[in-house]
C-alpha positions as CSV (number, residue, x, y, z in Angstrom):
1,X,326.5,78.4,-7.6
2,X,328.4,79.9,-11.0
3,X,331.0,78.2,-12.8
4,X,333.0,81.5,-13.0
5,X,333.0,81.0,-8.5
6,X,335.9,78.5,-9.5
7,X,338.1,80.7,-11.4
8,X,341.3,81.7,-10.3
9,X,344.6,83.6,-11.9
10,X,347.3,81.3,-12.7
11,X,351.0,82.7,-13.5
12,X,352.1,81.0,-16.7
13,X,355.6,80.1,-15.3
14,X,354.3,78.0,-12.5
15,X,352.5,75.4,-15.1
16,X,355.2,72.8,-15.1
17,X,356.1,71.3,-18.8
18,X,358.3,68.5,-16.9
19,X,358.2,65.8,-14.3
20,X,360.1,66.3,-11.4
21,X,362.5,63.7,-10.5
22,X,362.9,61.5,-8.5
23,X,359.1,61.6,-8.4
24,X,358.4,61.4,-4.9
25,X,360.7,65.1,-4.3
26,X,358.1,66.9,-5.5
27,X,356.5,69.0,-2.9
28,X,353.2,68.6,-0.8
29,X,350.8,70.5,0.7
30,X,348.1,69.6,3.6
31,X,345.2,71.0,3.9
32,X,342.9,70.4,7.2
33,X,339.2,70.5,6.3
34,X,338.1,72.4,9.2
35,X,341.0,75.2,9.0
36,X,344.1,75.5,11.1
37,X,347.6,76.5,8.9
38,X,348.3,74.7,5.5
39,X,351.7,72.5,5.9
40,X,354.4,72.4,3.4
41,X,356.3,69.2,3.1
42,X,357.6,66.7,0.5
43,X,355.8,64.0,-0.8
44,X,358.4,62.0,1.0
45,X,356.8,62.9,4.3
46,X,353.4,61.0,3.2
47,X,354.0,58.4,5.7
48,X,354.0,60.6,8.6
49,X,350.4,61.8,7.9
50,X,348.9,58.6,7.3
51,X,348.0,56.0,10.5
52,X,348.3,52.0,10.8
53,X,345.4,50.9,9.1
54,X,344.0,53.6,6.8
55,X,344.5,52.1,2.9
56,X,345.3,54.4,-0.1
57,X,343.3,53.5,-3.0
58,X,344.9,54.1,-6.4
59,X,344.1,53.9,-10.0
60,X,346.3,51.6,-12.2
61,X,345.0,52.6,-15.5
62,X,347.8,52.8,-18.1
63,X,348.1,55.3,-20.6
64,X,347.8,54.8,-24.3
65,X,351.0,56.2,-26.5
66,X,347.5,57.5,-28.3
67,X,348.7,59.9,-30.8
68,X,349.6,58.4,-33.9
69,X,350.6,60.3,-36.9
70,X,349.9,59.0,-40.7
71,X,349.5,59.7,-44.3
72,X,347.0,59.7,-47.0
73,X,347.4,57.5,-49.2
74,X,347.5,59.1,-52.6
75,X,348.0,62.8,-51.4
76,X,350.6,61.8,-48.5
77,X,348.4,64.6,-46.6
78,X,349.5,64.2,-43.0
79,X,346.8,63.0,-41.1
80,X,347.1,62.8,-36.8
81,X,344.9,60.2,-35.2
82,X,344.3,60.5,-31.5
83,X,342.9,56.4,-30.3
84,X,340.2,56.8,-27.8
85,X,339.2,53.1,-27.1
86,X,338.4,50.0,-29.2
87,X,335.1,49.6,-30.4
88,X,335.3,46.2,-31.2
89,X,337.6,43.3,-31.6
90,X,339.2,45.0,-34.6
91,X,337.9,48.4,-34.6
92,X,339.1,51.8,-32.6
93,X,337.3,55.4,-32.0
94,X,340.0,58.1,-32.9
95,X,340.0,61.3,-33.1
96,X,341.5,62.3,-36.7
97,X,342.8,66.2,-37.4
98,X,342.1,67.8,-40.1
99,X,338.9,65.1,-40.3
100,X,337.6,67.2,-43.2
101,X,340.2,64.9,-45.6
102,X,339.0,61.4,-44.1
103,X,336.0,59.8,-45.6
104,X,335.0,56.3,-45.3
105,X,337.2,53.8,-47.4
106,X,340.4,56.4,-46.8
107,X,343.6,54.5,-46.2
108,X,346.5,55.9,-44.0
109,X,349.9,54.6,-43.7
110,X,352.1,55.2,-40.4
111,X,354.3,57.9,-41.0
112,X,357.4,56.2,-39.4
113,X,356.6,52.9,-40.8
114,X,354.8,53.1,-44.0
115,X,354.6,49.2,-44.4
116,X,351.7,49.7,-41.9
117,X,348.7,50.6,-43.1
118,X,344.9,51.7,-41.8
119,X,341.4,52.7,-43.1
120,X,338.8,54.6,-42.0
121,X,335.6,52.0,-41.5
122,X,333.3,54.6,-40.2
123,X,332.3,57.5,-39.5
124,X,330.3,58.2,-35.6
125,X,327.9,61.1,-35.3
126,X,330.3,62.8,-33.0
127,X,332.7,62.9,-35.7
128,X,334.7,60.3,-34.7
129,X,336.1,58.1,-36.8
130,X,336.1,53.8,-36.7
131,X,339.8,52.9,-38.1
132,X,340.6,49.1,-38.3
133,X,344.4,47.6,-39.5
134,X,343.9,47.3,-43.3
135,X,347.7,45.6,-43.5
136,X,349.2,43.9,-42.4
137,X,346.3,42.0,-41.0
138,X,347.9,40.1,-38.1
139,X,348.8,43.4,-36.6
140,X,346.6,45.1,-34.1
141,X,346.0,48.6,-33.6
142,X,347.8,48.5,-29.9
143,X,350.8,47.1,-31.2
144,X,350.8,49.8,-33.8
145,X,350.9,52.3,-30.7
146,X,353.0,50.7,-28.6
147,X,355.5,51.0,-32.2
148,X,354.9,54.2,-33.6
149,X,352.1,56.0,-30.8
150,X,353.3,59.2,-29.0
151,X,352.6,60.1,-25.7
152,X,349.0,62.2,-25.5
153,X,350.5,65.5,-23.3
154,X,348.0,67.6,-21.8
155,X,347.7,70.3,-24.1
156,X,348.8,73.5,-21.4
157,X,352.3,71.5,-21.4
158,X,352.8,73.2,-24.9
159,X,355.9,70.7,-25.8
160,X,356.0,67.9,-28.4
161,X,356.8,64.4,-26.3
162,X,360.1,62.9,-26.1
163,X,360.7,59.3,-25.2
164,X,361.0,59.7,-21.6
165,X,357.4,60.8,-21.5
166,X,356.9,57.3,-22.1
167,X,357.9,56.1,-18.6
168,X,357.3,59.8,-16.8
169,X,353.9,60.4,-17.7
170,X,353.5,56.8,-16.5
171,X,352.0,55.8,-12.9
172,X,355.4,53.0,-11.4
173,X,352.0,50.6,-10.8
174,X,350.5,50.9,-14.1
175,X,349.1,47.4,-15.5
176,X,345.7,48.0,-17.4
177,X,346.3,50.0,-21.2
178,X,342.9,51.9,-21.8
179,X,343.9,55.6,-20.8
180,X,344.4,58.3,-22.9
181,X,345.3,60.6,-20.0
182,X,347.3,60.1,-16.5
183,X,346.2,59.9,-13.3
184,X,348.5,62.2,-12.3
185,X,348.5,62.3,-8.2
186,X,349.5,58.7,-8.7
187,X,352.6,59.9,-10.3
188,X,354.5,61.3,-7.2
189,X,354.7,57.6,-5.8
190,X,357.9,55.6,-6.1
191,X,358.4,51.7,-5.5
192,X,360.4,52.7,-2.3
193,X,358.0,55.1,-0.8
194,X,355.0,52.2,-1.5
195,X,357.4,49.8,0.4
196,X,357.6,52.0,3.0
197,X,354.1,52.7,3.4
198,X,353.5,48.9,3.8
199,X,356.0,48.8,5.9
200,X,354.0,51.3,8.3
201,X,350.9,49.1,7.9
202,X,349.2,50.6,5.3
203,X,347.4,49.4,3.1
204,X,347.3,49.8,-0.6
205,X,344.3,48.7,-3.2
206,X,344.4,49.4,-6.8
207,X,341.0,50.0,-9.0
208,X,340.6,50.9,-12.5
209,X,339.6,53.8,-14.4
210,X,340.4,54.5,-17.7
211,X,340.9,58.4,-18.2
212,X,339.0,59.7,-21.3
213,X,340.2,62.9,-23.3
214,X,337.2,64.6,-21.5
215,X,338.8,65.0,-18.7
216,X,340.2,67.9,-20.5
217,X,336.8,69.6,-21.8
218,X,336.2,73.1,-20.3
219,X,332.8,73.7,-18.2
220,X,331.3,76.1,-20.3
221,X,328.1,76.4,-19.2
222,X,327.1,79.4,-16.6
223,X,325.6,77.2,-14.1
224,X,328.1,73.9,-13.8
225,X,325.4,71.5,-12.9
226,X,324.4,71.9,-16.8
227,X,327.5,70.6,-18.2
228,X,327.4,67.6,-19.7
229,X,330.3,65.0,-18.2
230,X,332.1,62.4,-19.8
231,X,331.7,58.9,-19.5
232,X,334.8,57.0,-18.5
233,X,335.1,52.6,-18.1
234,X,335.7,51.5,-14.7
235,X,336.2,48.3,-12.8
236,X,336.2,47.7,-9.0
237,X,337.9,43.6,-8.4
238,X,336.3,41.4,-5.4
239,X,339.7,42.3,-3.9
240,X,340.0,45.4,-3.9
241,X,336.1,45.7,-2.9
242,X,336.6,43.3,0.0
243,X,340.0,45.7,1.4
244,X,338.4,48.9,1.2
245,X,335.0,47.4,3.0
246,X,336.9,45.7,5.9
247,X,339.0,48.9,6.5
248,X,336.5,50.9,7.0
249,X,334.9,48.3,9.2
250,X,337.6,48.4,11.0
251,X,338.1,52.1,11.9
252,X,340.5,52.8,9.1
253,X,340.3,56.0,6.8
254,X,339.9,55.6,3.0
255,X,342.3,57.5,1.0
256,X,341.8,58.0,-2.9
257,X,345.2,58.5,-4.5
258,X,343.4,60.9,-7.2
259,X,340.1,62.3,-8.5
260,X,339.6,59.7,-10.7
261,X,339.6,56.9,-7.7
262,X,337.0,59.2,-6.1
263,X,334.6,59.2,-9.3
264,X,334.9,55.5,-9.3
265,X,334.2,55.1,-4.8
266,X,331.2,57.6,-4.8
267,X,329.7,56.6,-8.0
268,X,329.9,53.3,-6.5
269,X,328.7,54.3,-3.3
270,X,325.3,56.2,-4.3
271,X,324.6,52.7,-6.8
272,X,324.7,50.5,-3.5
273,X,327.5,49.0,-1.1
274,X,330.9,48.4,-3.1
275,X,331.0,44.7,-4.8
276,X,333.0,43.6,-7.8
277,X,331.9,45.4,-10.5
278,X,332.4,46.3,-13.9
279,X,330.8,49.9,-16.0
280,X,330.7,53.4,-16.3
281,X,330.4,56.3,-14.7
282,X,329.4,60.0,-15.6
283,X,329.0,61.1,-11.9
284,X,330.1,64.7,-11.1
285,X,330.6,66.1,-7.9
286,X,329.8,69.4,-7.2
287,X,329.5,71.6,-4.1
288,X,327.5,70.6,-1.7
289,X,328.3,67.4,-1.6
290,X,327.9,64.6,1.4
291,X,331.4,61.6,0.6
292,X,330.6,58.2,1.5
293,X,333.5,56.8,1.1
294,X,336.3,58.7,0.9
295,X,337.8,60.8,4.1
296,X,341.2,61.7,2.2
297,X,342.7,62.7,-1.1
298,X,345.8,63.0,-2.6
299,X,345.8,65.0,-5.9
300,X,347.3,67.3,-7.7
301,X,346.5,71.4,-8.6
302,X,343.5,71.4,-11.4
303,X,342.6,73.7,-13.6
304,X,340.6,76.7,-13.1
305,X,336.9,76.1,-13.7
306,X,337.5,72.5,-14.3
307,X,335.5,69.7,-12.7
308,X,338.0,68.5,-11.4
309,X,338.5,71.6,-9.4
310,X,334.8,71.6,-8.2
311,X,335.5,68.0,-6.8
312,X,337.8,68.8,-4.6
313,X,336.0,71.9,-3.6
314,X,333.2,70.0,-2.8
315,X,336.0,67.5,-0.6
316,X,337.1,70.4,1.5
317,X,334.8,74.0,0.4
318,X,335.3,76.1,-2.5
319,X,336.8,79.1,-0.3
320,X,339.5,76.9,1.6
321,X,340.3,75.4,-2.1
322,X,340.7,78.8,-3.6
323,X,342.4,79.7,-0.1
324,X,345.1,77.0,-0.8
325,X,345.5,77.1,-4.5
326,X,346.2,81.4,-3.7
327,X,349.0,80.0,-1.4
328,X,350.5,77.9,-3.5
329,X,350.7,80.8,-5.8
330,X,352.3,83.0,-3.7
331,X,354.8,79.9,-3.0
332,X,355.4,78.9,-6.1
333,X,354.0,75.7,-6.5
334,X,354.2,73.5,-9.7
335,X,350.7,73.5,-11.6
336,X,349.1,70.5,-12.7
337,X,349.7,67.1,-14.5
338,X,353.1,67.5,-13.4
339,X,353.1,69.6,-10.9
340,X,353.3,69.7,-6.8
341,X,350.7,67.4,-4.8
342,X,348.1,68.4,-2.1
343,X,346.5,66.1,0.7
344,X,343.4,67.2,1.5
345,X,341.8,65.6,5.1
């Protein structure tokens, strides 16, 4: 298996740079596992593809407005901070650009709120900085992000974020802050669609995985198995574990809403039965892989040679997935985070 086996050519015009509204009006391609024709539907048709007793599992992480622009005290040089995660009660890990100008003790004032000051308190081995609030000490970094942060849109969208992205690049059920990228399969759900699903006898459960910056890291090794997978934090509640376990015992299907949910459920399955648990995972799912928890997957169209494309290829087969992607290109589906969706059985 080679990384180049997961390459495909995508016309630039098919990269979605704006969301479709309403969310559930996007297109939905169904991909049966064992052959058969693809179906081309709308996301609002989803309830008709499910059966009473099935269960959808969602990732309820909430995207942080993680990009904060600052000015270096003294020189006034513009410094961009990309907050990644809390390091302790007062400090956060962040990527800094340009990093060569920022050393321990550097003081930065928030660009649109000069009264807010941050300080570099450490440099980590990977080059990330530790950052703490200097003034006023009553503020926290999450509060500063909410006041002055920008939505960390993926690089391929090729535009600055706007105020509407704070809502659009967030699932309607997002509740646990901590991600720096959206679990994009969930962006297609609306409150009314979820109510229709409940009324159809479909169970809805929620787990948390905070999507990290590593999700965009390209696979640069010739053999994808040699790729160093990024680590992401997750939490499975006792309620979710019980609901998912009971559904499987009753013969219902577990449908993962997004690859992040797949990673959590399969990680837990490999480490024993599904129970209430908080931890982190580096699981990388490549063909061939025997899935132990997931029967169906709702997902977007992923980048070439990415770990996410490899995961969905493990689910349906590489040739089948690339055939589906080719079909999507011919039919002008919209790709990536703000794009259309697939339902894989």
